N, C-alpha and C positions, 0 to 999 in steps of 0.2 A: 411477505417480507422482501424489500428492495435487495437486488443483487449485487455483488462485487462487479465493477466494470472494469476491464482492462483492455486497453488499446495502444497502438503505436501513436505517439504524439506528432502533431505537425510541427514544423519549425518554430511557428508563432507560439505554440504551447509550450515548447522547451524554452524560449526566450522568457515566457512569462514565469515558468517554474523556477528560473535562476534568481527570482526576486523573494522566493519562498525561503523559510528556515530549513536548516539541515538536520536530521536525525540519523545516528548510526546505532547499530546493536550488532554485538558478537553472536556466533551460533548459540541458540537457546530455544526454549519453548514457553510461552506464556499466554494467559487468558487476556482478552482485551474486549473492551466494549466503547462503541462509538456513540458519545452523548450528542455529538455534532457531526455532520458530514466531513470528511478529510478527502482531499485530492492530493495525490503524491507522484513524483516522477522518480523513478528508481535509476540511481547513478551506478551503483554496482551490488553484487550480491545475488541471492536467491532465496525466496522464502515461501512456503506452502501455508495458505490460510484456509482453515477449516472452519465453516459456519456451523451454528446449532442444528441446522436443518440438514446437515450432511453434505453440503457442497464443498468441494476442495478446489482451490485455484492456486496454481503456481505462479508467482510473479518473479521477474528476472530485470536485470538491467537493460534500459531502455523502453521499459513500460510506463505508461501513464495510468493510474489506477484511480477509481473513484470509490470510496467505502461509504455506503449510506448511513444516516443518523439511526441509531437503534440497533445497529448490527453487534451481534455477540459472536465472538469467533475465538479460535485458537492460533496463535502464529507460531510457526515452526521455522525458525532461521536457519536454514541449511548452510549458507555462506554468508559471512558478515555483510549486513545490508548497511547501504548508505543511500539516503534519499532526500530530495527536497520535498516539502510538505506545507500544506496550508489548510485550516479548518475554515470552511465556509459553506 
């Protein structure tokens, strides 16, 4: 299974992300399945994502994240999350 990729974005990647949609979520916990790959740039907040194979990734403001197609996980939003996102 492909892994969640987290990195610090380049200036160009941040500019590209500004064209993507915006999604927000209050602190909560929920299951999620990626039927298509998603890339997102975290604007604010903090979330821990736990995959079905036991990996746990903490994502914070300023991170650029790629979620692979087929990933099943649980999102635990610690601080209200706000992100730019695109499915591709």
